[in-house]
C-alpha positions as CSV (number, residue, x, y, z in Angstrom):
1,E,14.9,5.7,-10.1
2,P,11.6,6.0,-12.0
3,E,8.8,8.3,-11.1
4,E,5.9,7.1,-9.0
5,H,3.1,5.4,-10.9
6,D,0.3,6.6,-8.6
7,T,-0.7,7.8,-5.2
8,I,-2.7,5.7,-2.8
9,H,-4.7,7.3,0.1
10,I,-5.6,5.4,3.2
11,E,-7.7,6.9,6.1
12,S,-8.3,5.2,9.4
13,L,-9.3,5.9,13.0
14,L,-6.5,6.4,15.5
15,N,-5.0,3.0,16.6
16,K,-7.3,1.1,14.2
17,T,-6.1,-0.7,11.1
18,T,-7.7,0.0,7.7
19,S,-6.8,-1.9,4.5
20,V,-7.1,-1.0,0.8
21,S,-6.5,-3.2,-2.2
22,F,-5.5,-2.7,-5.8
23,K,-4.6,-4.9,-8.8
24,L,-1.4,-4.9,-10.8
25,T,-1.0,-6.5,-14.2
26,N,2.3,-7.9,-15.4
27,R,3.6,-6.3,-18.6
28,L,5.2,-9.5,-19.9
29,N,3.5,-12.4,-21.5
30,K,5.2,-14.8,-19.1
31,K,5.1,-15.3,-15.4
32,S,7.4,-13.2,-13.2
33,N,8.5,-13.4,-9.6
34,F,7.9,-10.2,-7.7
35,K,8.8,-8.6,-4.3
36,A,6.8,-5.9,-2.6
37,H,8.1,-3.7,0.2
38,F,8.2,-0.2,1.6
39,S,11.3,2.0,1.1
40,K,13.5,2.4,4.1
41,D,12.6,6.1,4.5
42,S,8.9,5.3,4.8
43,D,7.2,6.3,8.1
44,H,7.1,3.7,10.8
45,D,3.3,3.2,10.6
46,F,3.8,1.6,7.2
47,S,7.1,-0.1,7.7
48,G,6.7,-1.4,11.2
49,T,6.8,-5.1,12.0
50,L,3.8,-5.5,14.3
51,F,1.5,-6.5,11.5
52,N,1.6,-7.3,7.8
53,L,1.4,-4.0,5.9
54,V,1.7,-5.1,2.3
55,S,0.4,-8.4,1.2
56,P,1.6,-10.4,-0.6
57,K,5.3,-9.5,0.0
58,E,6.5,-11.8,-2.7
59,G,5.1,-14.3,-5.2
60,E,4.4,-14.9,-8.8
61,M,2.7,-12.4,-11.2
62,L,1.0,-14.1,-14.0
63,G,1.6,-13.1,-17.7
64,F,-0.1,-10.2,-19.4
65,G,-3.8,-10.9,-20.1
66,A,-4.1,-13.3,-17.2
67,E,-5.7,-12.5,-13.8
68,P,-3.9,-9.4,-12.2
69,T,-2.2,-9.7,-8.8
70,T,-4.1,-8.2,-5.9
71,F,-2.1,-6.3,-3.3
72,I,-3.5,-5.2,0.1
73,L,-2.0,-2.3,2.0
74,S,-2.8,-1.8,5.7
75,F,-2.3,1.4,7.8
76,T,-2.7,2.0,11.5
77,P,-2.3,5.7,12.5
78,L,-0.6,6.1,15.9
79,E,-0.8,9.9,16.0
80,Y,-2.8,12.7,14.5
81,K,-0.4,13.3,11.7
82,M,-0.2,12.5,7.9
83,K,2.2,9.6,7.2
84,F,4.0,8.9,4.0
85,A,5.5,5.8,2.4
86,K,6.8,4.6,-0.9
87,L,5.6,1.2,-1.9
88,I,7.9,-0.6,-4.3
89,I,6.9,-3.7,-6.4
90,E,9.6,-5.2,-8.6
91,T,10.3,-8.1,-10.8
92,D,13.5,-8.8,-12.7
93,E,12.2,-6.8,-15.6
94,Y,9.9,-4.1,-14.2
95,Y,9.7,-1.7,-11.3
96,W,6.6,0.0,-10.0
97,S,6.5,2.6,-7.2
98,F,3.6,4.2,-5.4
99,I,3.4,7.1,-2.9
100,V,1.1,6.0,0.0
101,K,-0.5,8.7,2.1
102,G,-2.0,7.6,5.4
103,E,-4.0,9.8,7.7
104,Y,-6.3,9.5,10.7
105,H,-10.0,9.8,10.1
106,N,-11.2,13.1,11.5
107,F,-14.3,11.7,13.2
108,K,-16.7,14.4,14.5
109,A,-19.5,13.4,16.8
110,T,-22.8,15.0,16.0
111,S,-25.3,16.1,18.7
112,K,-29.0,15.4,18.6
113,K,-31.2,18.4,18.2
114,K,-34.0,18.7,20.7
């Protein structure tokens, strides 16, 4: 299995969904069908079924030099703990993998000075 291509960080408030997006370019000069999913060992906050966590899950990636494909990742922290996932995007010819780190936003209220 190839090494991860990059690490994606997502930060969100507890029980609130935050999304990030990135673009991926096909390496071939022709169109390629792709599938995107999280590995089975990913934390539940990423691989749960209550909401769409990676979009699109499948489709067609245009050839090299054309418009890249935009992927959107969503994360909803359910506890005060860092979560990890492995996002896999694959075509018949290529395989990309990304480590996704999700954590809750450590919101700190500030007090007014009098």
